[in-house]
C-alpha positions as CSV (number, residue, x, y, z in Angstrom):
1,M,-68.5,48.8,-29.8
2,K,-65.3,48.6,-32.0
3,Q,-63.1,48.0,-29.3
4,R,-65.0,45.0,-27.9
5,H,-65.4,43.7,-31.6
6,S,-61.5,44.0,-32.0
7,L,-60.6,42.5,-28.6
8,V,-62.8,39.5,-29.3
9,V,-61.1,39.2,-32.9
10,R,-57.9,39.5,-31.1
11,V,-58.6,36.8,-28.7
12,I,-59.7,34.4,-31.2
13,T,-56.9,35.1,-33.4
14,A,-54.5,34.4,-30.7
15,C,-56.3,31.2,-29.7
16,L,-55.9,29.7,-33.4
17,M,-52.4,31.1,-34.0
18,L,-51.5,29.0,-30.6
19,S,-53.4,25.9,-31.7
20,I,-52.1,25.6,-35.0
21,G,-48.3,26.5,-34.0
22,A,-48.4,23.7,-31.4
23,P,-47.7,20.8,-33.6
24,A,-44.3,22.6,-34.7
25,F,-42.8,22.0,-31.2
26,A,-43.8,18.2,-31.1
27,G,-40.4,17.1,-32.7
28,D,-39.7,14.0,-34.6
29,L,-42.9,12.0,-34.9
30,T,-40.9,8.6,-35.9
31,D,-38.6,9.2,-32.7
32,S,-41.7,9.8,-30.5
33,A,-43.6,6.6,-31.7
34,A,-40.4,4.5,-31.4
35,R,-39.8,5.6,-27.8
36,A,-43.5,5.2,-26.7
37,A,-43.4,1.6,-28.5
38,S,-40.4,0.6,-26.7
39,S,-41.6,1.8,-23.4
40,L,-45.0,0.2,-23.6
41,A,-43.2,-3.0,-24.5
42,E,-41.1,-2.8,-21.4
43,Q,-44.1,-2.3,-19.1
44,Q,-45.9,-5.3,-20.7
45,R,-42.8,-7.4,-20.2
46,S,-42.3,-6.2,-16.6
47,A,-46.0,-6.8,-16.0
48,G,-46.3,-10.3,-17.3
49,K,-43.3,-11.5,-15.1
50,R,-45.4,-10.8,-12.1
51,V,-47.8,-13.3,-10.5
52,G,-51.2,-12.2,-10.4
53,A,-50.6,-9.1,-12.9
54,S,-53.7,-7.6,-14.5
55,F,-53.6,-7.4,-18.3
56,S,-55.4,-3.9,-17.7
57,Q,-52.4,-2.6,-15.8
58,A,-50.0,-3.4,-18.7
59,R,-52.0,-1.2,-20.9
60,P,-52.1,2.5,-20.0
61,N,-55.5,3.2,-21.7
62,A,-57.3,0.0,-20.8
63,S,-61.0,-0.3,-20.3
64,G,-60.9,-0.6,-16.4
65,S,-58.4,2.6,-15.9
66,D,-59.2,5.2,-13.7
67,E,-59.4,7.6,-16.6
68,N,-62.5,9.3,-18.2
69,P,-63.0,7.9,-21.8
70,Y,-64.5,11.4,-22.9
71,F,-62.3,13.9,-21.0
72,I,-60.8,15.6,-23.8
73,A,-63.8,15.7,-25.9
74,S,-66.0,17.1,-23.0
75,I,-63.6,19.6,-21.8
76,A,-63.4,20.8,-25.5
77,L,-67.0,21.2,-25.9
78,M,-67.4,22.7,-22.7
79,G,-64.8,25.4,-23.6
80,A,-66.2,26.0,-26.9
81,G,-69.5,26.3,-25.9
82,G,-68.5,28.7,-23.3
83,L,-66.6,30.9,-26.0
84,V,-69.6,31.0,-28.4
85,A,-72.0,31.9,-25.3
86,I,-69.5,34.5,-24.4
87,Y,-69.3,35.8,-28.1
88,G,-73.3,35.4,-28.3
89,L,-73.7,38.0,-25.2
90,T,-71.0,40.3,-26.2
91,H,-71.5,40.7,-30.0
92,E,-73.9,43.5,-30.9
93,T,-76.2,42.8,-33.6
94,G,-78.3,45.8,-34.1
95,I,-79.9,48.7,-32.7
96,E,-83.7,48.7,-31.6
97,C,-85.4,52.0,-31.1
98,T,-89.0,52.5,-29.3
99,G,-91.4,55.3,-28.9
100,S,-92.6,58.1,-30.9
101,G,-92.3,61.7,-31.4
102,L,-89.8,63.3,-29.2
103,S,-89.4,60.4,-27.0
104,V,-87.2,57.8,-28.2
105,A,-85.4,55.2,-26.6
106,C,-82.8,53.3,-28.5
107,S,-80.7,50.3,-27.5
108,T,-78.6,47.6,-28.9
109,T,-79.5,44.0,-29.3
110,K,-77.6,41.2,-28.6
111,S,-77.3,37.7,-30.4
112,T,-79.2,35.7,-27.9
113,G,-79.6,32.6,-30.3
114,T,-75.9,32.3,-30.5
115,A,-75.7,32.8,-26.7
116,I,-78.2,29.8,-26.4
117,A,-76.4,27.6,-28.6
118,G,-73.2,28.2,-26.9
119,V,-74.9,27.1,-23.5
120,A,-76.5,24.1,-25.2
121,I,-72.8,23.0,-26.8
122,A,-71.3,23.5,-23.2
123,G,-74.0,21.5,-21.7
124,V,-73.4,18.6,-24.1
125,G,-69.9,18.9,-23.0
126,A,-71.0,18.5,-19.2
127,F,-73.1,15.6,-20.2
128,L,-70.2,13.6,-22.0
129,F,-67.9,14.3,-19.0
130,Y,-70.8,13.1,-16.7
131,R,-71.3,9.9,-18.9
132,G,-67.6,9.3,-18.9
133,E,-67.3,9.5,-15.0
134,Q,-69.9,6.9,-14.8
135,Q,-68.4,4.6,-17.3
136,K,-64.8,4.6,-16.4
137,K,-65.3,1.8,-14.1
138,S,-68.1,-0.3,-15.6
139,S,-65.7,-2.3,-18.3
140,P,-64.9,-6.0,-17.6
141,E,-61.4,-6.6,-16.5
142,I,-59.5,-9.8,-17.0
143,V,-57.0,-10.6,-14.3
144,A,-54.3,-13.5,-14.3
145,G,-53.7,-14.9,-10.8
146,P,-51.9,-17.8,-9.5
147,H,-55.1,-20.0,-9.7
148,G,-56.1,-19.0,-13.5
149,I,-57.4,-16.3,-15.1
150,T,-60.5,-14.4,-13.9
151,L,-62.9,-12.1,-15.3
152,R,-64.0,-9.1,-13.2
153,Q,-66.9,-6.7,-13.5
154,H,-67.9,-3.5,-11.6
155,L,-71.6,-3.0,-11.4
156,R,-73.1,0.5,-10.6
157,W,-76.7,1.3,-9.6
């Protein structure tokens, strides 16, 4: 029992250390922001020169892109929910004994409420991922063409 508990504590500690230490390797924030702004400005200038260029192509995070808007949040919720569910299934909360006299049977109890909460959190993450996949192409898109500016809308049933 102590080995499982210490293993869970070590895994959680390692995850926290890695997540807290990752920003230390990010480098200088102002230099990174300046490089990103200059590359975005260059993309917008080159997209503006082409005839028939879409405004959504000039912006990497445009509403009409092929990216799921809830991708990071949904993956984080599914991962956290999985960890909580595993913790609830492996964490022993007590001992339950049944029987009387010389015939006594004892077993450990698990934290089923925590496991159910973990599955629910992972389910919310899966629902967010599903909704993001449905919504990633549903936003209107403004397109500049040789005959003027048009508005495109994708409809899904």
